[in-house]
C-alpha positions in Angstrom: 2.3 -9.6 23.1 5.4 -11.4 21.5 8.6 -12.8 22.4 11.1 -13.8 19.5 14.4 -15.4 19.4 16.6 -16.0 16.2 20.2 -17.2 15.6 22.4 -17.8 12.5 24.7 -21.1 13.0 27.4 -21.9 10.7 28.4 -25.5 10.6 31.4 -25.1 8.2 32.1 -22.8 5.2 29.5 -24.6 3.1 26.7 -25.0 5.5 24.6 -22.7 7.7 21.2 -22.0 9.0 19.0 -19.4 10.6 16.4 -20.6 13.2 14.1 -18.3 14.9 10.5 -18.1 16.2 8.0 -15.7 17.8 5.7 -16.8 20.5 2.6 -14.7 20.4 -0.1 -14.1 22.8 -3.2 -12.6 21.2 -6.0 -11.2 23.3 -8.7 -10.0 21.1 -12.4 -9.0 21.7 -14.8 -7.9 18.8 -18.2 -6.2 19.3 -21.3 -5.9 17.1 -22.4 -2.5 16.0 -24.4 -2.0 19.0 -21.3 -2.5 21.5 -22.2 -6.1 22.4 -19.3 -8.4 22.6 -19.5 -11.1 20.0 -16.1 -12.9 20.5 -13.1 -13.0 22.9 -10.3 -14.9 21.4 -7.2 -15.7 23.7 -4.7 -17.5 21.7 -1.0 -18.6 21.8 0.7 -19.2 18.6 4.1 -20.1 17.8 5.6 -18.5 14.5 8.5 -20.3 13.3 11.1 -18.8 10.8 13.8 -21.0 9.4 16.2 -21.2 6.5 18.9 -23.6 5.3 21.7 -22.2 3.2 24.4 -24.1 1.2 27.4 -22.4 -0.4 29.1 -24.9 -2.9 31.4 -22.0 -3.9 32.2 -18.7 -2.4 30.0 -16.9 -5.0 27.1 -19.3 -5.1 24.4 -19.9 -2.6 21.3 -22.2 -2.3 18.8 -21.7 0.1 15.4 -22.8 1.2 13.3 -21.1 4.0 9.7 -21.4 5.9 7.9 -19.0 7.8 4.4 -18.5 9.4 2.5 -15.4 10.1 -0.6 -14.3 12.1 -2.8 -11.7 10.8 -6.2 -10.4 12.1 -9.6 -11.6 10.5 -11.5 -9.6 8.1 -14.8 -7.8 8.9 -18.1 -8.8 7.2 -19.6 -6.4 4.7 -22.9 -4.7 4.9 -24.9 -7.0 2.9 -23.9 -10.2 4.7 -26.2 -11.9 7.3 -23.3 -11.4 9.8 -22.9 -7.7 9.1 -19.9 -6.1 10.9 -18.8 -9.3 12.4 -14.9 -9.6 12.7 -13.6 -13.1 12.1 -11.1 -14.8 14.2 -7.2 -14.4 13.5 -5.7 -16.4 10.7 -2.4 -18.0 10.1 -0.5 -17.7 6.7 2.5 -20.1 5.7 5.3 -19.3 3.2 8.0 -21.6 1.8 10.7 -20.3 -0.6 13.7 -22.0 -2.5 16.3 -20.0 -4.4 19.7 -19.7 -5.8 22.0 -16.6 -5.7 25.0 -16.2 -7.9 27.6 -13.1 -7.8 29.3 -12.6 -10.9 31.8 -9.6 -10.8 29.7 -6.8 -9.3 26.3 -8.3 -10.1 24.1 -10.5 -8.1 21.7 -12.8 -10.1 18.9 -14.6 -8.1 16.1 -17.1 -8.7 13.5 -18.0 -6.4 10.2 -20.1 -6.3 7.9 -19.4 -3.5 4.4 -20.3 -2.2 2.1 -18.6 0.4 -1.2 -20.0 1.7 -3.6 -18.2 3.9 -7.3 -18.7 4.7 -9.8 -17.5 2.2 -12.3 -14.8 3.6 -15.3 -13.9 1.6 -19.0 -13.3 1.7 -20.3 -16.8 0.7 -23.5 -17.0 -1.1 -26.2 -19.6 -0.5 -29.2 -20.9 -2.6 -31.6 -18.2 -1.3 -29.4 -15.6 -2.5 -28.2 -14.4 0.9 -24.5 -14.3 2.0 -22.5 -15.0 5.1 -19.0 -13.9 5.5 -16.7 -16.8 6.4 -13.3 -18.3 6.5 -13.4 -21.3 4.1 -10.8 -22.7 2.0 -7.5 -21.0 1.1 -5.9 -18.8 -1.3 -2.5 -20.1 -2.7 0.0 -17.9 -4.5 2.9 -19.8 -6.3 5.5 -18.0 -8.1 8.9 -17.4 -9.8 11.0 -14.6 -9.5 14.2 -13.6 -11.3 16.3 -10.7 -10.5 19.6 -8.9 -11.2 21.3 -6.2 -9.1 24.8 -4.5 -9.0 27.1 -2.5 -11.0 27.2 -3.4 -14.8 30.1 -0.8 -15.1 32.0 1.4 -13.0 29.4 4.2 -13.5 26.1 2.1 -14.3 24.1 0.6 -11.5 21.1 -1.6 -12.4 18.2 -3.4 -10.7 15.9 -5.8 -12.5 13.4 -8.3 -11.5 10.4 -10.2 -13.1 7.9 -12.2 -11.4 5.3 -14.7 -12.5 2.5 -15.7 -10.1 -0.3 -18.2 -10.1 -2.9 -17.1 -7.5 -5.8 -19.5 -7.0 -8.6 -20.3 -4.4 -9.5 -23.8 -3.4 -11.8 -25.4 -1.0 -14.2 -22.3 -0.8 -17.3 -24.2 -1.6 -18.2 -21.6 -4.2 -17.0 -22.9 -7.8 -17.4 -19.5 -9.5 -14.6 -18.1 -7.3 -12.1 -20.8 -8.1 -10.1 -22.1 -11.1 -9.0 -18.6 -12.1 -6.5 -15.8 -11.1 -7.5 -14.2 -7.7 -8.6 -10.6 -7.5 -5.8 -7.8 -7.9 -2.9 -10.3 -8.5 -1.4 -9.9 -11.8 0.1 -13.0 -13.6 3.3 -11.1 -14.5 5.0 -8.1 -13.2 8.5 -6.6 -13.9 10.6 -3.8 -13.5 14.2 -2.5 -14.6 16.0 0.6 -13.2 19.4 2.1 -13.9 21.6 4.7 -12.1 24.2 6.1 -14.3 27.0 8.5 -12.9 27.9 11.2 -15.3 31.7 11.4 -16.3 31.9 15.1 -17.0 30.1 16.3 -14.0 31.5 14.9 -10.5 28.6 14.0 -8.2 25.6 14.1 -10.8 23.9 10.9 -11.9 20.8 10.3 -14.0 18.1 7.7 -13.2 15.6 5.9 -15.1 13.4 2.9 -15.1 10.2 1.0 -16.4 7.7 -1.0 -14.2 5.1 -3.2 -15.7 2.0 -5.2 -14.5 -0.1 -7.3 -16.5 -3.9 -7.1 -16.3 -5.6 -8.2 -13.1 -9.0 -9.4 -12.3 -11.2 -6.6 -10.5 -13.9 -9.0 -9.1 -14.0 -12.5 -7.3 -15.6 -14.2 -10.3 -12.8 -13.2 -12.7 -15.1 -11.7 -15.4 -14.0 -8.2 -15.0 -10.5 -7.1 -15.3 -8.3 -4.0 -15.4 -5.7 -3.7 -18.3 -2.1 -3.8 -18.1 0.3 -0.9 -17.7 3.8 0.2 -18.1 5.2 3.3 -16.6 8.3 5.1 -17.3 10.1 7.1 -14.4 13.2 9.3 -14.8 15.2 11.6 -12.4 18.5 12.9 -11.4 20.7 13.1 -8.4 23.4 15.5 -7.4 25.7 15.0 -4.6 27.9 18.0 -3.3 29.1 19.8 -0.2 27.3 22.6 1.5 29.1 24.1 4.4 31.1 21.2 4.7 28.1 18.7 5.0 27.1 16.2 2.4 24.1 17.2 0.4 22.2 15.4 -2.0 19.5 16.9 -4.3 17.1 14.8 -6.1 14.7 15.2 -8.9 12.2 12.6 -9.8 9.6 12.4 -12.5 7.1 9.4 -12.3 4.8 8.4 -14.9 6.5 10.4 -17.5 4.2 10.0 -20.4 1.0 10.6 -17.9 -0.5 7.3 -18.6 -3.9 6.7 -17.3 -4.1 3.3 -15.6 -5.8 1.4 -12.7 -3.2 0.9 -10.0 -5.2 -1.6 -8.0 -8.6 -3.3 -7.9 -10.2 -4.6 -4.7 -12.9 -4.7 -2.3 -13.7 -2.7 1.1 -16.7 -3.3 3.2 -18.5 -5.2 0.5 -18.1 -2.7 -2.3 -15.7 -3.2 -5.3 -13.3 -0.5 -5.9 -10.8 0.8 -8.7 -7.9 2.7 -7.6 -6.6 5.2 -10.1 -2.7 5.5 -10.6 -1.0 8.8 -10.1 -0.6 11.0 -13.0 2.6 12.6 -14.1 4.2 13.7 -10.9 7.6 15.6 -10.5 9.4 15.9 -6.9 12.2 17.9 -5.9 14.1 17.0 -2.5 17.3 17.7 -0.7 19.0 15.8 2.1 21.9 16.9 4.3 24.1 14.2 6.1 25.4 15.7 9.6 
């Protein structure tokens, strides 16, 4: 159950703030595989969400924000001594600071951010056994740059690049620390363009590239999946059908049919690699009534 309140307050033309929060009441019961209750958690948690914005000029904004979140605990894998146990809920925290600058019809932005959450994993002991625990924390720190808007009267662009440092500390298992965490690339980037053709009214061509650096595929960081870059193209045609605005779209994803691993991760104690989609074409239509 939750009750939330938020408000935006402007002090003057330069300063404003967003203040809010959610009061959550969580009532959770977990059971073992035989149906016996293991845990009953009744918890109240206040999750704040606050931001401070400063505009020294009409087209320039600086901001900082802080928020908390609540998520359910993980489930112990089959090989752990507490197999099937669901751990208690955890609280995550995120802070962010950034700047946004509007130039003509393009918005440029830069932001630094950090998220922290409890680290949940099967902890090994000296006897070779494992116990699924919440110990230590995973901290992701990053920098993101982006530009979005109209480069010309007909060309719209959207670009972003993010560098992320993801580390585990305080886990009590040194081999899981001091390297990039599982399934988090150090760098990801994308660029997309939308160009309205001048010689056919309502027709536009689309295209873009998305890139992901290599990612660790296990917790010890000695296995990784390679980086990949995907090229996507498409077109959009806007017209009138029986007086209603109709948009026809054709998209082709992974144009060069690249074979790649989209994600690497764990589920119920097993390691998985998730293959990316092959060359895929989609045709769709929408009607605005």
